C-alpha positions in Angstrom: 6.1 -63.9 2.4 8.9 -62.6 0.1 6.5 -60.7 -2.0 5.1 -58.9 1.1 8.6 -57.8 2.1 9.4 -56.5 -1.3 6.2 -54.4 -1.3 7.1 -53.0 2.1 10.6 -52.2 1.1 9.4 -50.4 -2.1 6.8 -48.5 -0.1 9.4 -47.3 2.4 11.7 -46.4 -0.5 9.0 -44.4 -2.2 8.1 -42.6 1.1 11.8 -41.8 1.7 12.3 -40.5 -1.8 9.2 -38.3 -1.5 10.5 -36.8 1.8 13.9 -36.1 0.2 12.5 -34.5 -2.9 9.7 -32.4 -1.3 11.9 -29.6 0.0 13.4 -29.0 -3.4 10.0 -28.7 -5.1 8.7 -26.3 -2.4 11.7 -23.9 -2.9 10.5 -22.9 -6.3 6.9 -22.0 -5.2 7.0 -18.3 -4.4 6.0 -15.0 -6.0 8.8 -13.4 -7.9 9.0 -9.7 -7.6 11.3 -8.4 -10.3 12.8 -5.6 -8.2 13.6 -8.0 -5.4 15.3 -10.5 -7.7 17.3 -7.9 -9.7 18.0 -5.2 -7.1 20.8 -3.7 -9.1 18.6 -3.1 -12.1 18.2 0.7 -12.6 14.7 2.1 -12.5 13.8 3.6 -15.8 11.6 6.7 -15.5 12.4 8.4 -18.8 10.2 8.0 -21.9 7.4 6.2 -19.9 4.6 5.2 -22.2 1.0 4.3 -21.3 1.0 1.2 -23.6 4.4 -0.3 -22.7 4.8 0.7 -19.0 1.7 2.0 -17.3 -1.0 -0.2 -18.7 0.9 -3.4 -17.8 1.3 -2.1 -14.2 -2.5 -1.5 -14.1 -3.2 -4.9 -15.5 -1.1 -6.6 -12.9 -2.2 -4.6 -9.9 -5.4 -2.6 -10.5 -7.8 -3.8 -13.2 -9.2 -6.6 -11.1 -11.2 -4.0 -9.3 -11.0 -0.9 -11.5 -12.4 -1.9 -14.9 -15.3 -0.5 -16.9 -18.1 1.9 -15.8 -18.8 -0.2 -12.8 -15.2 -0.1 -11.6 -14.6 0.2 -7.9 -14.9 3.9 -6.8 -16.1 4.7 -10.4 -12.5 4.4 -11.5 -11.6 2.6 -14.8 -7.9 1.9 -15.2 -8.4 -0.5 -18.1 -8.3 2.3 -20.6 -6.2 5.5 -21.1 -9.3 7.6 -20.9 -10.2 6.3 -17.5 -6.6 6.3 -16.2 -6.0 9.9 -17.3 -8.9 11.2 -15.3 -7.4 9.9 -12.0 -3.9 10.8 -13.1 -4.8 14.4 -13.8 -6.9 14.9 -10.7 -4.1 13.7 -8.4 -6.0 10.6 -7.1 -3.7 8.1 -8.8 -0.4 9.3 -7.3 -2.0 10.0 -3.9 -3.4 6.4 -3.8 -0.3 4.6 -4.9 2.0 6.6 -2.6 -0.4 6.0 0.3 -0.5 9.7 0.9 -2.8 11.0 3.7 -6.4 11.7 2.6 -6.3 9.0 -0.1 -7.3 5.3 0.0 -4.1 3.4 -0.2 -3.8 1.2 -3.4 -3.7 -1.6 -4.2 -6.3 -2.1 -1.5 -5.5 -4.9 0.9 -2.0 -5.4 -0.6 1.5 -4.1 0.0 2.4 -0.8 -1.5 3.8 -1.0 -5.0 7.6 -1.2 -5.4 9.3 2.2 -5.4 10.3 2.0 -9.0 6.8 1.2 -10.1 5.5 4.3 -8.2 8.2 6.4 -9.7 7.2 5.3 -13.2 3.6 6.2 -12.5 4.7 9.6 -11.2 6.8 10.2 -14.2 3.9 9.4 -16.5 1.6 11.7 -14.6 4.1 14.5 -14.5 4.5 14.2 -18.3 0.8 14.9 -18.6 -0.4 11.3 -18.6 0.0 11.0 -22.4 -1.7 8.3 -24.5 1.4 6.9 -26.0 
């Protein structure tokens, strides 16, 4: 009889502990958007390079669909050669700014943060260099 009571008490204690700890573990499970976390961080749009700035943006947001010759819409953003084509013909900026007449990108997701869009625009305005 005593053993049964101890097991019940331990079971209730474990349940109570789980209920108390669960809210703290759930708080840390969300998608961190750097611009939302560090809102006072200035947006750097000078000296934008393909390798250090643009390619990582494409890898995070675009290359799931736009990779290789079979990329969605015939667009390959995994290489500078492919990215420069849509940068120079105006489709890239039109798509990421959700301008009329362009398919808004990333498709099915929220518009990219303003700083990211400004960095893409700065790279395109600089002639989409392979740097």
